[in-house]
Backbone as XML, in Angstrom:
<?xml version="1.0"?>
<chain id="A" units="angstrom">
  <residue number="1" name="MET">
    <atom name="N" x="-28.935" y="21.376" z="16.492"/>
    <atom name="CA" x="-29.453" y="20.292" z="15.724"/>
    <atom name="C" x="-28.560" y="19.895" z="14.575"/>
  </residue>
  <residue number="2" name="ARG">
    <atom name="N" x="-28.064" y="20.959" z="13.894"/>
    <atom name="CA" x="-27.211" y="20.679" z="12.767"/>
    <atom name="C" x="-25.938" y="20.003" z="13.123"/>
  </residue>
  <residue number="3" name="ALA">
    <atom name="N" x="-25.332" y="20.363" z="14.332"/>
    <atom name="CA" x="-24.136" y="19.687" z="14.731"/>
    <atom name="C" x="-24.416" y="18.213" z="15.086"/>
  </residue>
  <residue number="4" name="LEU">
    <atom name="N" x="-25.567" y="17.848" z="15.614"/>
    <atom name="CA" x="-25.963" y="16.451" z="15.919"/>
    <atom name="C" x="-26.050" y="15.712" z="14.639"/>
  </residue>
  <residue number="5" name="ILE">
    <atom name="N" x="-26.697" y="16.324" z="13.555"/>
    <atom name="CA" x="-26.824" y="15.551" z="12.275"/>
    <atom name="C" x="-25.412" y="15.298" z="11.629"/>
  </residue>
  <residue number="6" name="ILE">
    <atom name="N" x="-24.530" y="16.279" z="11.753"/>
    <atom name="CA" x="-23.158" y="16.220" z="11.244"/>
    <atom name="C" x="-22.433" y="15.052" z="12.017"/>
  </residue>
  <residue number="7" name="ALA">
    <atom name="N" x="-22.560" y="15.099" z="13.315"/>
    <atom name="CA" x="-21.867" y="14.141" z="14.178"/>
    <atom name="C" x="-22.413" y="12.676" z="13.807"/>
  </residue>
  <residue number="8" name="ILE">
    <atom name="N" x="-23.655" y="12.534" z="13.611"/>
    <atom name="CA" x="-24.109" y="11.198" z="13.222"/>
    <atom name="C" x="-23.628" y="10.828" z="11.882"/>
  </residue>
  <residue number="9" name="GLY">
    <atom name="N" x="-23.610" y="11.739" z="10.985"/>
    <atom name="CA" x="-23.128" y="11.472" z="9.656"/>
    <atom name="C" x="-21.666" y="10.999" z="9.610"/>
  </residue>
  <residue number="10" name="LEU">
    <atom name="N" x="-20.868" y="11.659" z="10.485"/>
    <atom name="CA" x="-19.499" y="11.277" z="10.651"/>
    <atom name="C" x="-19.308" y="9.890" z="11.275"/>
  </residue>
  <residue number="11" name="ALA">
    <atom name="N" x="-20.153" y="9.666" z="12.263"/>
    <atom name="CA" x="-20.138" y="8.383" z="12.934"/>
    <atom name="C" x="-20.408" y="7.196" z="12.027"/>
  </residue>
  <residue number="12" name="LEU">
    <atom name="N" x="-21.270" y="7.498" z="11.011"/>
    <atom name="CA" x="-21.677" y="6.456" z="10.009"/>
    <atom name="C" x="-20.530" y="6.322" z="8.936"/>
  </residue>
  <residue number="13" name="ILE">
    <atom name="N" x="-19.929" y="7.335" z="8.618"/>
    <atom name="CA" x="-18.818" y="7.333" z="7.581"/>
    <atom name="C" x="-17.510" y="6.765" z="8.107"/>
  </residue>
  <residue number="14" name="ALA">
    <atom name="N" x="-17.243" y="7.001" z="9.344"/>
    <atom name="CA" x="-15.944" y="6.539" z="9.848"/>
    <atom name="C" x="-15.679" y="5.071" z="9.748"/>
  </residue>
  <residue number="15" name="PRO">
    <atom name="N" x="-16.578" y="4.193" z="10.055"/>
    <atom name="CA" x="-16.335" y="2.760" z="9.845"/>
    <atom name="C" x="-16.052" y="2.356" z="8.438"/>
  </residue>
  <residue number="16" name="ALA">
    <atom name="N" x="-16.766" y="2.976" z="7.538"/>
    <atom name="CA" x="-16.602" y="2.692" z="6.122"/>
    <atom name="C" x="-15.215" y="3.117" z="5.724"/>
  </residue>
  <residue number="17" name="ALA">
    <atom name="N" x="-14.718" y="4.355" z="6.103"/>
    <atom name="CA" x="-13.397" y="4.817" z="5.778"/>
    <atom name="C" x="-12.371" y="3.942" z="6.395"/>
  </residue>
  <residue number="18" name="SER">
    <atom name="N" x="-12.562" y="3.449" z="7.629"/>
    <atom name="CA" x="-11.617" y="2.634" z="8.243"/>
    <atom name="C" x="-11.529" y="1.313" z="7.521"/>
  </residue>
  <residue number="19" name="ALA">
    <atom name="N" x="-12.579" y="0.726" z="7.075"/>
    <atom name="CA" x="-12.609" y="-0.569" z="6.401"/>
    <atom name="C" x="-11.789" y="-0.405" z="5.135"/>
  </residue>
  <residue number="20" name="GLN">
    <atom name="N" x="-12.063" y="0.673" z="4.371"/>
    <atom name="CA" x="-11.319" y="0.974" z="3.084"/>
    <atom name="C" x="-9.824" y="1.015" z="3.374"/>
  </residue>
  <residue number="21" name="ALA">
    <atom name="N" x="-9.445" y="1.790" z="4.419"/>
    <atom name="CA" x="-8.027" y="1.941" z="4.777"/>
    <atom name="C" x="-7.386" y="0.592" z="5.089"/>
  </residue>
  <residue number="22" name="ASN">
    <atom name="N" x="-8.105" y="-0.229" z="5.781"/>
    <atom name="CA" x="-7.569" y="-1.597" z="6.092"/>
    <atom name="C" x="-7.392" y="-2.409" z="4.840"/>
  </residue>
  <residue number="23" name="ARG">
    <atom name="N" x="-8.338" y="-2.277" z="3.798"/>
    <atom name="CA" x="-8.212" y="-3.003" z="2.568"/>
    <atom name="C" x="-7.081" y="-2.480" z="1.790"/>
  </residue>
  <residue number="24" name="ASP">
    <atom name="N" x="-6.888" y="-1.106" z="1.764"/>
    <atom name="CA" x="-5.764" y="-0.524" z="1.075"/>
    <atom name="C" x="-4.422" y="-0.867" z="1.672"/>
  </residue>
  <residue number="25" name="LEU">
    <atom name="N" x="-4.364" y="-0.904" z="3.005"/>
    <atom name="CA" x="-3.101" y="-1.351" z="3.550"/>
    <atom name="C" x="-2.774" y="-2.812" z="3.333"/>
  </residue>
  <residue number="26" name="ALA">
    <atom name="N" x="-3.753" y="-3.602" z="3.364"/>
    <atom name="CA" x="-3.513" y="-5.043" z="3.028"/>
    <atom name="C" x="-3.103" y="-5.225" z="1.570"/>
  </residue>
  <residue number="27" name="TYR">
    <atom name="N" x="-3.689" y="-4.501" z="0.674"/>
    <atom name="CA" x="-3.255" y="-4.560" z="-0.709"/>
    <atom name="C" x="-1.807" y="-4.065" z="-0.836"/>
  </residue>
  <residue number="28" name="CYS">
    <atom name="N" x="-1.489" y="-2.955" z="-0.205"/>
    <atom name="CA" x="-0.130" y="-2.399" z="-0.297"/>
    <atom name="C" x="0.910" y="-3.401" z="0.273"/>
  </residue>
  <residue number="29" name="GLU">
    <atom name="N" x="0.554" y="-3.989" z="1.371"/>
    <atom name="CA" x="1.413" y="-4.932" z="2.007"/>
    <atom name="C" x="1.619" y="-6.234" z="1.022"/>
  </residue>
  <residue number="30" name="ARG">
    <atom name="N" x="0.579" y="-6.591" z="0.438"/>
    <atom name="CA" x="0.652" y="-7.743" z="-0.567"/>
    <atom name="C" x="1.633" y="-7.347" z="-1.760"/>
  </residue>
  <residue number="31" name="LEU">
    <atom name="N" x="1.411" y="-6.128" z="-2.238"/>
    <atom name="CA" x="2.341" y="-5.627" z="-3.359"/>
    <atom name="C" x="3.800" y="-5.651" z="-2.918"/>
  </residue>
  <residue number="32" name="TYR">
    <atom name="N" x="3.951" y="-5.137" z="-1.732"/>
    <atom name="CA" x="5.365" y="-5.033" z="-1.187"/>
    <atom name="C" x="5.931" y="-6.455" z="-1.050"/>
  </residue>
  <residue number="33" name="GLU">
    <atom name="N" x="5.121" y="-7.419" z="-0.553"/>
    <atom name="CA" x="5.590" y="-8.846" z="-0.372"/>
    <atom name="C" x="5.970" y="-9.388" z="-1.718"/>
  </residue>
  <residue number="34" name="MET">
    <atom name="N" x="5.132" y="-9.166" z="-2.712"/>
    <atom name="CA" x="5.438" y="-9.678" z="-4.099"/>
    <atom name="C" x="6.639" y="-9.027" z="-4.662"/>
  </residue>
  <residue number="35" name="HIS">
    <atom name="N" x="6.785" y="-7.714" z="-4.438"/>
    <atom name="CA" x="7.940" y="-7.050" z="-4.916"/>
    <atom name="C" x="9.216" y="-7.630" z="-4.269"/>
  </residue>
  <residue number="36" name="ASP">
    <atom name="N" x="9.141" y="-7.816" z="-2.949"/>
    <atom name="CA" x="10.292" y="-8.422" z="-2.313"/>
    <atom name="C" x="10.583" y="-9.753" z="-2.786"/>
  </residue>
  <residue number="37" name="ARG">
    <atom name="N" x="9.622" y="-10.592" z="-3.003"/>
    <atom name="CA" x="9.850" y="-11.945" z="-3.461"/>
    <atom name="C" x="10.295" y="-12.069" z="-4.896"/>
  </residue>
  <residue number="38" name="TYR">
    <atom name="N" x="9.666" y="-11.327" z="-5.771"/>
    <atom name="CA" x="9.950" y="-11.571" z="-7.180"/>
    <atom name="C" x="10.843" y="-10.524" z="-7.864"/>
  </residue>
  <residue number="39" name="VAL">
    <atom name="N" x="10.948" y="-9.329" z="-7.303"/>
    <atom name="CA" x="11.669" y="-8.242" z="-7.990"/>
    <atom name="C" x="12.956" y="-7.946" z="-7.263"/>
  </residue>
  <residue number="40" name="ALA">
    <atom name="N" x="12.883" y="-7.832" z="-5.974"/>
    <atom name="CA" x="14.028" y="-7.258" z="-5.225"/>
    <atom name="C" x="15.164" y="-8.274" z="-4.882"/>
  </residue>
  <residue number="41" name="ARG">
    <atom name="N" x="15.055" y="-9.439" z="-5.410"/>
    <atom name="CA" x="16.011" y="-10.524" z="-4.991"/>
    <atom name="C" x="17.267" y="-10.359" z="-5.870"/>
  </residue>
  <residue number="42" name="ILE">
    <atom name="N" x="17.739" y="-9.144" z="-5.972"/>
    <atom name="CA" x="18.988" y="-8.931" z="-6.646"/>
    <atom name="C" x="20.187" y="-9.110" z="-5.715"/>
  </residue>
  <residue number="43" name="LYS">
    <atom name="N" x="21.102" y="-9.966" z="-6.091"/>
    <atom name="CA" x="22.227" y="-10.286" z="-5.063"/>
    <atom name="C" x="23.482" y="-9.559" z="-5.693"/>
  </residue>
  <residue number="44" name="ARG">
    <atom name="N" x="24.077" y="-8.846" z="-4.901"/>
    <atom name="CA" x="25.419" y="-8.180" z="-5.147"/>
    <atom name="C" x="26.362" y="-8.398" z="-4.049"/>
  </residue>
  <residue number="45" name="ASN">
    <atom name="N" x="27.590" y="-8.852" z="-4.371"/>
    <atom name="CA" x="28.578" y="-9.114" z="-3.307"/>
    <atom name="C" x="28.092" y="-10.050" z="-2.229"/>
  </residue>
  <residue number="46" name="GLY">
    <atom name="N" x="27.294" y="-10.973" z="-2.573"/>
    <atom name="CA" x="26.760" y="-11.947" z="-1.637"/>
    <atom name="C" x="25.569" y="-11.544" z="-0.766"/>
  </residue>
  <residue number="47" name="GLY">
    <atom name="N" x="25.101" y="-10.302" z="-0.932"/>
    <atom name="CA" x="23.958" y="-9.819" z="-0.124"/>
    <atom name="C" x="22.803" y="-9.311" z="-1.072"/>
  </residue>
  <residue number="48" name="THR">
    <atom name="N" x="21.621" y="-9.208" z="-0.486"/>
    <atom name="CA" x="20.512" y="-8.670" z="-1.173"/>
    <atom name="C" x="20.469" y="-7.158" z="-1.099"/>
  </residue>
  <residue number="49" name="VAL">
    <atom name="N" x="20.323" y="-6.496" z="-2.155"/>
    <atom name="CA" x="20.199" y="-5.058" z="-2.276"/>
    <atom name="C" x="18.726" y="-4.627" z="-1.988"/>
  </residue>
  <residue number="50" name="ARG">
    <atom name="N" x="18.517" y="-3.751" z="-1.101"/>
    <atom name="CA" x="17.141" y="-3.262" z="-0.903"/>
    <atom name="C" x="16.798" y="-2.212" z="-1.953"/>
  </residue>
  <residue number="51" name="ASP">
    <atom name="N" x="15.531" y="-2.130" z="-2.227"/>
    <atom name="CA" x="14.948" y="-1.213" z="-3.136"/>
    <atom name="C" x="14.375" y="-0.067" z="-2.299"/>
  </residue>
  <residue number="52" name="GLY">
    <atom name="N" x="15.080" y="1.112" z="-2.196"/>
    <atom name="CA" x="14.689" y="2.162" z="-1.407"/>
    <atom name="C" x="13.300" y="2.727" z="-1.738"/>
  </residue>
  <residue number="53" name="MET">
    <atom name="N" x="13.036" y="2.762" z="-3.056"/>
    <atom name="CA" x="11.733" y="3.400" z="-3.429"/>
    <atom name="C" x="10.572" y="2.458" z="-3.022"/>
  </residue>
  <residue number="54" name="ALA">
    <atom name="N" x="10.743" y="1.216" z="-3.051"/>
    <atom name="CA" x="9.759" y="0.220" z="-2.644"/>
    <atom name="C" x="9.617" y="0.299" z="-1.132"/>
  </residue>
  <residue number="55" name="ASP">
    <atom name="N" x="10.722" y="0.418" z="-0.415"/>
    <atom name="CA" x="10.628" y="0.523" z="1.084"/>
    <atom name="C" x="9.902" y="1.792" z="1.390"/>
  </residue>
  <residue number="56" name="LEU">
    <atom name="N" x="10.198" y="2.923" z="0.711"/>
    <atom name="CA" x="9.551" y="4.226" z="0.967"/>
    <atom name="C" x="8.103" y="4.169" z="0.671"/>
  </residue>
  <residue number="57" name="ALA">
    <atom name="N" x="7.705" y="3.484" z="-0.434"/>
    <atom name="CA" x="6.257" y="3.321" z="-0.766"/>
    <atom name="C" x="5.491" y="2.570" z="0.342"/>
  </residue>
  <residue number="58" name="VAL">
    <atom name="N" x="6.072" y="1.462" z="0.806"/>
    <atom name="CA" x="5.249" y="0.750" z="1.833"/>
    <atom name="C" x="5.262" y="1.550" z="3.130"/>
  </residue>
  <residue number="59" name="ASP">
    <atom name="N" x="6.296" y="2.316" z="3.483"/>
    <atom name="CA" x="6.197" y="3.166" z="4.628"/>
    <atom name="C" x="5.121" y="4.266" z="4.469"/>
  </residue>
  <residue number="60" name="ARG">
    <atom name="N" x="4.927" y="4.710" z="3.235"/>
    <atom name="CA" x="3.912" y="5.707" z="3.011"/>
    <atom name="C" x="2.556" y="5.094" z="3.197"/>
  </residue>
  <residue number="61" name="CYS">
    <atom name="N" x="2.338" y="3.779" z="2.706"/>
    <atom name="CA" x="1.101" y="3.129" z="3.005"/>
    <atom name="C" x="0.842" y="2.863" z="4.487"/>
  </residue>
  <residue number="62" name="ARG">
    <atom name="N" x="1.863" y="2.535" z="5.140"/>
    <atom name="CA" x="1.735" y="2.268" z="6.583"/>
    <atom name="C" x="1.397" y="3.510" z="7.386"/>
  </residue>
  <residue number="63" name="SER">
    <atom name="N" x="1.694" y="4.670" z="6.823"/>
    <atom name="CA" x="1.323" y="5.867" z="7.486"/>
    <atom name="C" x="0.035" y="6.460" z="6.906"/>
  </residue>
  <residue number="64" name="GLY">
    <atom name="N" x="-0.701" y="5.679" z="6.066"/>
    <atom name="CA" x="-1.990" y="6.034" z="5.649"/>
    <atom name="C" x="-2.014" y="6.885" z="4.274"/>
  </residue>
  <residue number="65" name="ARG">
    <atom name="N" x="-0.844" y="7.000" z="3.701"/>
    <atom name="CA" x="-0.614" y="7.662" z="2.393"/>
    <atom name="C" x="-0.720" y="6.712" z="1.233"/>
  </residue>
  <residue number="66" name="PHE">
    <atom name="N" x="-1.827" y="5.988" z="1.065"/>
    <atom name="CA" x="-1.970" y="5.042" z="0.030"/>
    <atom name="C" x="-1.773" y="5.540" z="-1.324"/>
  </residue>
  <residue number="67" name="VAL">
    <atom name="N" x="-2.256" y="6.713" z="-1.601"/>
    <atom name="CA" x="-2.209" y="7.344" z="-2.905"/>
    <atom name="C" x="-0.671" y="7.499" z="-3.335"/>
  </residue>
  <residue number="68" name="ASP">
    <atom name="N" x="0.150" y="7.755" z="-2.412"/>
    <atom name="CA" x="1.574" y="7.884" z="-2.627"/>
    <atom name="C" x="2.374" y="6.532" z="-2.711"/>
  </residue>
  <residue number="69" name="GLY">
    <atom name="N" x="1.810" y="5.497" z="-2.055"/>
    <atom name="CA" x="2.565" y="4.325" z="-2.005"/>
    <atom name="C" x="2.202" y="3.230" z="-3.019"/>
  </residue>
  <residue number="70" name="ILE">
    <atom name="N" x="0.914" y="3.039" z="-3.149"/>
    <atom name="CA" x="0.411" y="1.920" z="-3.967"/>
    <atom name="C" x="0.847" y="2.071" z="-5.435"/>
  </residue>
  <residue number="71" name="PRO">
    <atom name="N" x="0.700" y="3.174" z="-6.021"/>
    <atom name="CA" x="1.101" y="3.371" z="-7.490"/>
    <atom name="C" x="2.621" y="3.060" z="-7.749"/>
  </residue>
  <residue number="72" name="VAL">
    <atom name="N" x="3.480" y="3.336" z="-6.832"/>
    <atom name="CA" x="4.838" y="3.013" z="-6.948"/>
    <atom name="C" x="5.088" y="1.510" z="-6.978"/>
  </residue>
  <residue number="73" name="LEU">
    <atom name="N" x="4.454" y="0.852" z="-6.068"/>
    <atom name="CA" x="4.638" y="-0.597" z="-6.027"/>
    <atom name="C" x="3.989" y="-1.276" z="-7.183"/>
  </residue>
  <residue number="74" name="GLU">
    <atom name="N" x="2.828" y="-0.820" z="-7.621"/>
    <atom name="CA" x="2.163" y="-1.384" z="-8.806"/>
    <atom name="C" x="3.067" y="-1.217" z="-9.997"/>
  </residue>
  <residue number="75" name="ALA">
    <atom name="N" x="3.651" y="0.000" z="-10.135"/>
    <atom name="CA" x="4.489" y="0.267" z="-11.341"/>
    <atom name="C" x="5.738" y="-0.679" z="-11.390"/>
  </residue>
  <residue number="76" name="LYS">
    <atom name="N" x="6.320" y="-0.849" z="-10.246"/>
    <atom name="CA" x="7.532" y="-1.746" z="-10.121"/>
    <atom name="C" x="7.159" y="-3.204" z="-10.541"/>
  </residue>
  <residue number="77" name="LEU">
    <atom name="N" x="5.979" y="-3.639" z="-10.081"/>
    <atom name="CA" x="5.549" y="-5.032" z="-10.423"/>
    <atom name="C" x="5.259" y="-5.117" z="-11.902"/>
  </residue>
  <residue number="78" name="GLN">
    <atom name="N" x="4.601" y="-4.066" z="-12.479"/>
    <atom name="CA" x="4.212" y="-4.092" z="-13.833"/>
    <atom name="C" x="5.435" y="-4.001" z="-14.770"/>
  </residue>
  <residue number="79" name="GLN">
    <atom name="N" x="6.481" y="-3.199" z="-14.345"/>
    <atom name="CA" x="7.761" y="-3.130" z="-15.061"/>
    <atom name="C" x="8.410" y="-4.455" z="-15.152"/>
  </residue>
  <residue number="80" name="ALA">
    <atom name="N" x="8.299" y="-5.294" z="-14.022"/>
    <atom name="CA" x="8.929" y="-6.596" z="-13.979"/>
    <atom name="C" x="8.008" y="-7.694" z="-14.613"/>
  </residue>
  <residue number="81" name="LYS">
    <atom name="N" x="6.882" y="-7.234" z="-15.134"/>
    <atom name="CA" x="5.935" y="-8.125" z="-15.802"/>
    <atom name="C" x="5.327" y="-9.205" z="-14.787"/>
  </residue>
  <residue number="82" name="ILE">
    <atom name="N" x="5.218" y="-8.709" z="-13.505"/>
    <atom name="CA" x="4.561" y="-9.538" z="-12.504"/>
    <atom name="C" x="3.003" y="-9.115" z="-12.490"/>
  </residue>
  <residue number="83" name="PRO">
    <atom name="N" x="2.070" y="-9.983" z="-12.613"/>
    <atom name="CA" x="0.714" y="-9.588" z="-12.547"/>
    <atom name="C" x="0.322" y="-9.114" z="-11.141"/>
  </residue>
  <residue number="84" name="LEU">
    <atom name="N" x="-0.497" y="-8.100" z="-11.191"/>
    <atom name="CA" x="-0.920" y="-7.492" z="-9.887"/>
    <atom name="C" x="-1.987" y="-8.380" z="-9.295"/>
  </residue>
  <residue number="85" name="PRO">
    <atom name="N" x="-1.938" y="-8.470" z="-7.921"/>
    <atom name="CA" x="-2.985" y="-9.230" z="-7.261"/>
    <atom name="C" x="-4.363" y="-8.526" z="-7.276"/>
  </residue>
  <residue number="86" name="ASP">
    <atom name="N" x="-5.385" y="-9.266" z="-7.086"/>
    <atom name="CA" x="-6.696" y="-8.636" z="-7.030"/>
    <atom name="C" x="-6.739" y="-7.571" z="-5.915"/>
  </residue>
  <residue number="87" name="ARG">
    <atom name="N" x="-7.522" y="-6.581" z="-6.142"/>
    <atom name="CA" x="-7.614" y="-5.519" z="-5.087"/>
    <atom name="C" x="-8.821" y="-5.631" z="-4.309"/>
  </residue>
</chain>
């Protein structure tokens, strides 16, 4: 009986966790897009230079590691004095 209660509890929690993960991923992607548009447009020798830390941060978000990715992108935007989007 206890296992059934645990299974039901997990079934109720999973959709909420999934919805939060989708929101976190969308927020992370928005941060990355803003970084790419407003911060990373540094041109050197005729080409755009990629920001490896921002690329790594969004890769971490895409693999579900939002705690590792989102703060990096937020900090980069804040350092550039770009307002953060609503979360």
